[in-house]
C-alpha positions as CSV (number, residue, x, y, z in Angstrom):
1,M,-13.1,-26.5,-19.0
2,E,-11.9,-26.5,-22.4
3,T,-9.1,-24.1,-23.1
4,G,-7.9,-22.6,-26.3
5,V,-9.0,-19.8,-28.7
6,Q,-9.4,-19.8,-32.5
7,F,-9.0,-16.8,-34.6
8,D,-11.5,-16.5,-37.6
9,A,-10.9,-13.2,-39.5
10,D,-14.4,-13.1,-41.1
11,L,-16.2,-13.6,-38.0
12,V,-14.0,-10.9,-36.2
13,R,-14.8,-8.5,-38.9
14,R,-18.5,-9.1,-38.7
15,Y,-18.8,-9.0,-34.9
16,D,-16.2,-6.3,-34.2
17,V,-18.6,-3.8,-32.7
18,S,-18.3,-1.0,-30.0
19,G,-18.9,-2.5,-26.6
20,P,-18.0,-2.4,-22.8
21,R,-15.0,-4.4,-21.4
22,Y,-17.5,-5.5,-18.6
23,T,-15.2,-4.7,-15.5
24,S,-18.5,-4.1,-14.0
25,Y,-22.2,-4.7,-14.6
26,P,-23.9,-2.2,-14.9
27,T,-21.0,-0.5,-16.5
28,A,-19.8,2.9,-15.3
29,V,-21.9,4.6,-18.2
30,Q,-24.9,3.8,-15.8
31,F,-23.4,5.5,-12.7
32,H,-25.3,8.7,-11.8
33,E,-24.8,11.7,-9.5
34,G,-28.0,10.8,-7.6
35,F,-25.9,8.3,-5.8
36,G,-23.9,10.0,-3.0
37,E,-22.1,9.6,0.2
38,A,-25.1,8.6,2.2
39,D,-25.9,5.8,-0.3
40,F,-22.4,4.6,0.1
41,H,-22.7,4.5,3.9
42,A,-25.9,2.6,3.6
43,C,-24.2,0.0,1.2
44,A,-21.3,-0.4,3.6
45,A,-23.6,-0.8,6.6
46,S,-25.8,-3.6,4.9
47,A,-22.9,-5.4,3.1
48,D,-22.0,-8.9,4.2
49,A,-19.6,-8.4,7.3
50,E,-17.9,-11.7,6.5
51,R,-16.6,-10.8,3.1
52,P,-13.0,-10.1,3.0
53,L,-11.7,-6.7,1.6
54,S,-9.9,-5.6,-1.5
55,L,-8.3,-2.2,-1.2
56,Y,-7.4,0.0,-4.3
57,F,-5.3,3.1,-4.2
58,H,-5.1,5.4,-7.2
59,L,-1.9,7.3,-7.3
60,P,-2.1,9.4,-10.5
61,F,1.2,11.1,-10.9
62,C,3.4,10.5,-14.0
63,A,6.7,12.3,-14.7
64,T,6.0,11.9,-18.5
65,L,3.1,11.8,-20.8
66,C,2.5,8.6,-22.9
67,F,0.5,9.8,-25.8
68,Y,-1.7,6.7,-26.1
69,C,-2.9,6.8,-22.4
70,A,-6.5,7.1,-21.4
71,C,-6.0,6.9,-17.6
72,N,-6.9,9.6,-15.1
73,K,-3.4,11.0,-14.4
74,V,-1.5,14.1,-13.3
75,V,1.6,14.7,-15.4
76,T,4.2,16.6,-13.4
77,K,7.9,16.3,-12.6
78,N,7.3,18.2,-9.3
79,R,7.3,15.5,-6.8
80,A,6.0,18.0,-4.2
81,H,2.5,17.5,-5.6
82,A,2.4,14.0,-4.0
83,I,2.6,15.6,-0.5
84,P,-0.9,17.1,-0.2
85,Y,-2.4,14.0,-2.1
86,L,-0.9,11.7,0.5
87,D,-2.2,13.9,3.2
88,H,-5.6,13.6,1.9
89,L,-5.4,9.8,1.2
90,E,-4.8,9.5,4.9
91,R,-7.8,11.4,5.7
92,E,-9.8,9.2,3.3
93,I,-8.4,6.0,4.8
94,A,-9.6,7.1,8.2
95,L,-13.1,7.8,6.8
96,Q,-13.4,4.6,4.8
97,S,-11.8,2.3,7.4
98,A,-14.3,3.5,9.9
99,L,-17.1,2.1,7.9
100,F,-15.4,-1.3,7.7
101,G,-13.7,-1.6,11.0
102,D,-15.1,-4.9,11.9
103,R,-14.5,-6.6,8.5
104,P,-12.1,-9.6,8.0
105,R,-8.6,-9.1,6.7
106,V,-7.6,-7.6,3.5
107,D,-7.1,-10.4,0.9
108,Q,-6.3,-8.1,-2.1
109,L,-4.5,-4.8,-2.3
110,H,-3.6,-2.9,-5.5
111,W,-1.8,0.3,-6.1
112,G,-2.6,1.6,-9.5
113,G,-2.0,4.9,-11.5
114,G,-0.6,6.8,-12.9
115,T,2.8,5.8,-11.8
116,P,2.7,4.7,-8.1
117,T,6.5,4.7,-7.8
118,F,6.3,8.3,-8.4
119,L,6.3,8.3,-4.6
120,D,9.7,8.0,-3.0
121,P,10.4,5.1,-0.7
122,D,9.6,7.0,2.5
123,Q,6.2,8.0,1.0
124,M,5.4,4.5,0.0
125,R,6.3,3.3,3.6
126,R,4.1,6.0,5.1
127,L,1.1,5.1,2.9
128,M,1.4,1.4,3.6
129,A,1.9,1.9,7.3
130,R,-1.2,4.1,7.5
131,T,-3.1,1.4,5.6
132,A,-2.0,-1.2,8.0
133,Q,-3.0,0.9,11.0
134,A,-6.6,1.3,9.6
135,Y,-7.1,-2.2,8.0
136,E,-6.3,-5.7,8.8
137,L,-3.5,-6.3,6.3
138,R,-2.3,-10.0,5.9
139,G,1.1,-10.8,7.3
140,D,1.5,-14.2,5.7
141,D,2.1,-13.2,2.1
142,A,-0.9,-15.3,1.0
143,G,-2.9,-12.4,-0.2
144,D,-2.8,-10.7,-3.7
145,Y,-1.0,-7.5,-3.0
146,A,0.0,-5.9,-6.5
147,I,1.5,-2.8,-7.8
148,E,1.6,-1.2,-11.3
149,L,5.2,-0.5,-12.2
150,D,6.8,1.8,-14.9
151,P,10.3,0.3,-15.2
152,R,11.6,3.7,-16.1
153,A,10.5,5.1,-12.8
154,I,12.3,2.9,-10.3
155,G,15.6,3.3,-8.3
156,A,18.0,0.7,-7.2
157,D,16.2,0.1,-4.0
158,T,12.6,0.5,-5.2
159,I,11.7,-3.2,-5.9
160,P,13.2,-4.5,-2.6
161,V,11.3,-1.8,-0.8
162,L,8.1,-2.8,-2.4
163,R,8.8,-6.4,-1.6
164,R,9.3,-5.5,2.1
165,L,6.0,-3.5,2.1
166,G,4.2,-6.7,1.3
167,F,3.7,-6.5,-2.5
168,N,4.0,-9.9,-4.1
169,R,2.8,-9.2,-7.6
170,V,4.0,-6.7,-10.0
171,S,2.4,-5.4,-13.3
172,L,4.9,-3.9,-15.8
173,G,3.9,-1.4,-18.5
174,V,5.9,-2.0,-21.7
175,Q,3.5,-1.6,-24.6
176,D,6.2,-2.3,-27.3
177,L,9.9,-2.8,-27.5
178,D,10.2,-1.3,-31.0
179,E,12.1,2.0,-30.8
180,R,10.2,3.8,-33.5
181,V,6.9,2.8,-31.9
182,Q,8.3,4.1,-28.4
183,R,9.2,7.4,-29.9
184,A,5.8,7.8,-31.7
185,V,4.0,7.4,-28.2
186,N,6.7,9.2,-26.2
187,R,7.6,6.1,-24.1
188,I,11.4,5.3,-24.5
189,Q,12.0,2.3,-22.6
190,P,14.9,0.0,-23.7
191,E,14.6,-3.6,-23.3
192,A,17.4,-3.8,-20.8
193,V,15.3,-1.5,-18.6
194,T,12.4,-3.8,-18.8
195,R,14.6,-6.9,-18.1
196,A,16.2,-5.4,-15.1
197,A,12.9,-4.6,-13.6
198,I,11.6,-8.2,-14.1
199,D,14.9,-9.8,-12.9
200,G,14.7,-7.5,-9.8
201,A,11.3,-8.6,-9.1
202,R,12.2,-12.2,-9.2
203,E,15.3,-11.7,-7.0
204,A,13.2,-9.9,-4.5
205,G,10.7,-12.7,-4.3
206,F,7.8,-11.4,-6.2
207,R,5.6,-14.5,-7.0
208,S,4.0,-13.1,-10.0
209,V,5.3,-10.8,-13.0
210,N,2.7,-9.3,-15.3
211,V,3.6,-7.5,-18.7
212,D,1.2,-5.2,-20.5
213,L,1.5,-4.7,-24.2
214,I,-0.6,-2.7,-26.7
215,Y,-1.3,-3.6,-30.3
216,G,-2.7,-0.9,-32.9
217,L,0.0,1.7,-32.0
218,P,1.8,4.0,-34.6
219,F,4.2,2.1,-37.0
220,Q,3.4,-1.3,-35.7
221,G,3.2,-4.1,-38.2
222,V,2.9,-7.9,-38.1
223,D,6.6,-8.6,-38.1
224,S,7.7,-5.9,-35.8
225,F,5.1,-6.7,-33.1
226,A,6.0,-10.4,-33.5
227,R,9.6,-9.5,-32.7
228,T,8.6,-7.6,-29.6
229,L,6.5,-10.5,-28.4
230,D,9.3,-13.0,-29.0
231,R,11.6,-10.8,-26.8
232,V,8.9,-10.5,-24.2
233,I,8.1,-14.2,-24.1
234,A,11.8,-14.7,-23.6
235,L,11.5,-12.7,-20.4
236,A,9.1,-15.4,-19.3
237,P,6.4,-13.2,-17.5
238,D,3.6,-15.2,-15.6
239,R,0.9,-13.2,-17.3
240,L,0.5,-10.9,-20.3
241,A,-2.2,-8.5,-21.3
242,V,-2.3,-7.5,-25.1
243,Y,-4.6,-4.4,-25.2
244,N,-6.2,-3.1,-28.2
245,Y,-5.4,0.6,-28.7
246,A,-8.5,2.6,-29.2
247,H,-7.7,6.0,-30.9
248,L,-10.2,8.3,-29.6
249,P,-8.5,11.7,-29.7
250,E,-11.8,13.5,-29.3
251,R,-12.1,12.0,-25.8
252,F,-8.6,11.7,-24.7
253,T,-6.4,14.8,-25.3
254,P,-2.9,13.2,-25.3
255,Q,-3.9,10.9,-28.3
256,R,-4.2,14.0,-30.4
257,R,-0.3,13.8,-30.7
258,I,-0.8,10.5,-32.5
259,R,-1.3,10.8,-36.2
260,A,-4.1,8.6,-37.4
261,E,-2.2,8.0,-40.6
262,D,0.6,6.4,-38.7
263,L,-1.7,3.8,-37.2
264,P,-1.9,0.2,-38.7
265,A,-4.8,-0.3,-41.0
266,P,-7.6,-2.5,-39.7
267,E,-6.6,-5.5,-41.5
268,E,-3.0,-5.1,-40.3
269,K,-4.2,-4.7,-36.8
270,L,-6.2,-8.0,-37.1
271,A,-3.2,-9.7,-38.6
272,I,-1.1,-8.5,-35.7
273,L,-3.6,-9.9,-33.1
274,Q,-3.8,-13.1,-35.0
275,R,0.0,-13.7,-35.0
276,A,0.3,-12.7,-31.3
277,I,-2.4,-15.3,-30.3
278,G,-0.5,-17.9,-32.2
279,Q,2.9,-16.9,-30.7
280,L,1.6,-16.9,-27.2
281,T,-0.3,-20.2,-27.5
282,E,2.8,-21.8,-29.0
283,A,4.7,-20.5,-26.0
284,G,2.4,-22.2,-23.6
285,Y,0.2,-19.5,-22.5
286,V,-3.5,-20.0,-21.7
287,Y,-6.0,-17.5,-23.2
288,I,-7.8,-16.3,-20.1
289,G,-10.2,-13.9,-22.1
290,M,-10.4,-10.6,-23.7
291,D,-6.9,-9.3,-23.5
292,H,-5.3,-11.7,-21.0
293,F,-2.9,-14.7,-21.2
294,A,-1.4,-16.5,-18.4
295,R,0.8,-19.6,-17.8
296,P,-1.2,-22.7,-17.0
297,D,0.0,-22.9,-13.4
298,D,-0.8,-19.2,-12.9
299,E,-3.5,-18.3,-10.3
300,L,-5.6,-16.7,-13.0
301,A,-5.5,-19.9,-15.1
302,T,-6.3,-22.1,-12.1
303,A,-9.1,-19.9,-10.9
304,Q,-10.6,-20.0,-14.3
305,Q,-10.5,-24.0,-14.3
306,A,-12.1,-23.9,-10.8
307,G,-14.9,-21.5,-11.8
308,T,-13.8,-18.9,-9.2
309,L,-12.4,-16.2,-11.7
310,T,-14.1,-12.7,-11.7
311,R,-13.7,-9.3,-13.3
312,N,-13.5,-6.0,-11.6
313,F,-12.0,-2.7,-12.3
314,Q,-8.4,-4.1,-12.2
315,G,-9.5,-6.7,-14.9
316,Y,-9.6,-10.4,-14.2
317,S,-9.2,-11.2,-10.5
318,T,-9.0,-14.3,-8.5
319,H,-10.7,-12.5,-5.5
320,G,-14.4,-12.3,-6.4
321,D,-15.3,-12.9,-2.7
322,C,-14.1,-9.4,-1.8
323,D,-15.8,-6.0,-1.4
324,I,-13.7,-3.5,-3.2
325,V,-12.9,-0.2,-1.1
326,A,-11.3,2.3,-3.4
327,H,-9.2,5.3,-2.5
328,G,-7.9,8.3,-4.4
329,I,-9.3,10.4,-7.3
330,S,-11.8,8.6,-9.8
331,A,-11.4,5.3,-7.9
332,I,-14.3,2.9,-8.0
333,S,-15.6,0.8,-5.2
334,M,-17.8,-2.2,-5.2
335,V,-19.5,-2.8,-1.9
336,G,-22.5,-5.1,-1.7
337,D,-24.8,-4.4,-4.5
338,C,-23.5,-0.9,-5.0
339,Y,-20.7,0.7,-7.2
340,S,-19.4,4.1,-6.3
341,Q,-16.8,6.4,-7.9
342,H,-14.8,9.4,-6.5
343,V,-14.5,12.8,-8.1
344,R,-11.9,12.8,-10.9
345,D,-9.9,15.9,-9.9
346,R,-7.8,16.8,-6.9
347,A,-9.4,20.1,-6.0
348,P,-12.9,18.7,-5.3
349,Y,-11.2,15.6,-3.8
350,Y,-9.3,17.7,-1.3
351,E,-12.4,19.9,-0.7
352,A,-14.6,17.0,0.4
353,L,-11.9,15.4,2.6
354,D,-11.2,18.7,4.2
355,A,-14.8,18.9,5.0
356,G,-14.9,15.5,6.6
357,R,-16.8,13.9,3.6
358,L,-16.0,11.0,1.4
359,P,-15.4,12.4,-2.2
360,I,-18.2,10.4,-3.8
361,W,-19.1,11.7,-7.3
362,R,-21.6,9.1,-8.6
363,G,-22.6,5.5,-8.4
364,V,-25.4,3.0,-8.9
365,R,-27.3,0.5,-6.8
366,L,-28.1,-2.8,-8.5
367,D,-31.6,-4.0,-8.8
368,A,-32.5,-7.7,-9.0
369,D,-32.5,-7.6,-12.8
370,D,-28.9,-6.1,-12.6
371,R,-27.8,-8.8,-10.2
372,L,-29.0,-11.6,-12.5
373,R,-27.4,-10.1,-15.7
374,R,-24.2,-9.4,-13.8
375,E,-23.9,-13.1,-12.8
376,I,-24.5,-14.1,-16.5
377,I,-22.0,-11.6,-17.9
378,T,-19.4,-12.3,-15.3
379,R,-19.5,-16.2,-15.9
380,L,-19.5,-15.9,-19.8
381,A,-16.6,-13.4,-19.6
382,C,-14.5,-15.5,-17.0
383,D,-15.6,-19.1,-17.7
384,F,-16.9,-18.9,-21.4
385,E,-19.9,-20.8,-20.2
386,L,-22.9,-20.6,-18.2
387,D,-24.8,-23.6,-16.7
388,T,-28.4,-22.3,-17.4
389,T,-29.9,-25.4,-15.6
390,A,-28.1,-24.5,-12.4
391,F,-28.8,-20.9,-12.9
392,E,-32.6,-21.6,-13.2
393,A,-32.3,-23.6,-10.0
394,R,-30.5,-20.9,-8.0
395,H,-33.0,-18.2,-9.2
396,G,-36.2,-20.0,-9.6
397,I,-36.6,-18.8,-13.2
398,D,-37.0,-20.3,-16.7
399,F,-34.0,-19.1,-18.5
400,A,-35.4,-19.3,-22.0
401,R,-38.6,-17.4,-21.1
402,G,-37.0,-15.0,-18.7
403,F,-34.3,-13.9,-21.3
404,A,-36.5,-14.5,-24.5
405,P,-35.1,-11.4,-26.4
406,E,-31.6,-12.4,-25.5
407,V,-32.1,-15.9,-26.6
408,E,-33.5,-14.7,-29.8
409,A,-30.4,-12.4,-30.2
410,L,-28.0,-15.3,-29.6
411,A,-29.5,-17.4,-32.5
412,P,-27.3,-15.8,-35.2
413,M,-24.3,-16.2,-33.0
414,Q,-25.2,-19.9,-32.6
415,A,-25.6,-20.2,-36.4
416,D,-22.1,-18.7,-36.8
417,G,-20.6,-21.0,-34.3
418,L,-19.6,-18.4,-31.6
419,V,-21.8,-20.0,-28.9
420,D,-23.3,-23.5,-28.3
421,W,-26.5,-24.0,-26.1
422,T,-26.8,-27.7,-25.4
423,D,-27.5,-30.0,-22.4
424,G,-28.5,-27.0,-20.3
425,C,-25.1,-25.2,-20.7
426,L,-24.5,-22.0,-22.8
427,R,-20.9,-22.3,-24.1
428,V,-18.7,-19.8,-25.9
429,T,-16.8,-21.9,-28.4
430,P,-13.1,-21.4,-29.0
431,V,-13.9,-19.3,-32.2
432,G,-16.2,-17.0,-30.1
433,R,-13.8,-16.4,-27.3
434,L,-12.2,-13.4,-28.9
435,L,-15.7,-12.0,-29.3
436,V,-16.9,-12.7,-25.7
437,R,-17.6,-9.0,-25.2
438,G,-20.0,-8.9,-28.0
439,I,-21.7,-12.1,-26.5
440,C,-22.0,-10.5,-23.1
441,M,-23.5,-7.4,-24.7
442,V,-26.6,-9.6,-25.6
443,F,-27.4,-9.6,-21.9
444,D,-26.7,-6.0,-21.3
445,R,-30.2,-4.5,-20.9
446,H,-28.7,-1.0,-20.3
447,L,-26.8,-1.0,-23.5
448,R,-29.8,-2.0,-25.4
449,E,-31.6,0.8,-24.1
450,A,-28.9,3.4,-24.7
451,A,-29.3,6.2,-27.1
452,E,-25.7,5.7,-28.6
453,P,-22.6,3.6,-28.0
454,R,-19.9,5.1,-25.9
455,F,-17.3,2.4,-25.9
456,S,-14.2,1.2,-27.9
457,R,-14.5,-1.6,-30.5
458,V,-14.4,-5.1,-29.3
459,I,-11.3,-6.0,-31.4
């Protein structure tokens, strides 16, 4: 597959619309409360018993509030709040694992948050031990066992403890190294703290280190963000995510502490992105898609070349062959042809588990049309191409006739050079790759039928 991405400011301006990130299709907007625990049980019972599992644990606690954050979190310095949460996680593990007891090993495991290291080492050992009792965890270090890490929230022994627990990939939140930006978003994190975490992960034997950055934050400019990126590149992470900050204070209360007048203007924001792409490409990173970059020998890049890359609620993933079984508040599972999401708050989460019920809030079961469109959207987002001839053979349909409205909607994108459809293959061109979310939106039937958009902008 051809690699590389080109930045065309005019096309970005014209196609920078609001749209989903396609961590699932249908997206979470289509989840409904008519899908409940009985539906999840039915999905688990009918799912392919040979598929390995991917476990996700949402650990929502943070000691401090980052003003930009849109995650589902509990901000507190009282560590005692973690105790009842862990108690109920254990109850959930028992209920969930009973549905998947005969399934193969766990090839992927992810602790997200919040700040997972809000837990102390004994609590982390307890959670992993209970998980290992209920599920078949790998003992050969060949799985993808990842944890999100706040470098400010680790002790001297935290990283070695995590490695001994079986984690082999760590994702570090950084966002920006500029002190003025850090003060504006209430995340003071000196470069030395970040460097110590990365060095510690490598010394402990973690095989992959990821760094998350955000562009579009208060007081950022082209030159200041370029300096941050130069310093991060010098730390040589295996992967980087450069996320677009979506300022939606009407939806996310913490963002109300960020003044709109302090944000970079749209043109400046585009220039920041353009410069960042150039720096990362020059440093040898491969553009994976949307916000993600990786070294050419990283598993994300090799999976993309092999056509096995996928997307799920943790972003790009190398384990598309897994069913995802999620634990904790707001966590989303993907089992068979179903998505399900837990309740968002601790009180109803505890109440359901105390009653012996899984805390299912809502979900959706995919129909035949959803499955076709999910395949199209996933392959475009992950491979930047879809072999329409092979797609027709697999599903017994005529692509052009079966997706006539979509083909018509692609015409202006073809004329503008974002996509090319020749020789039975629909390809996203290098200039179209930054806008792949917009291209995927063409095939999103639910979005087309929606009354109003509910998403951040593509760029």
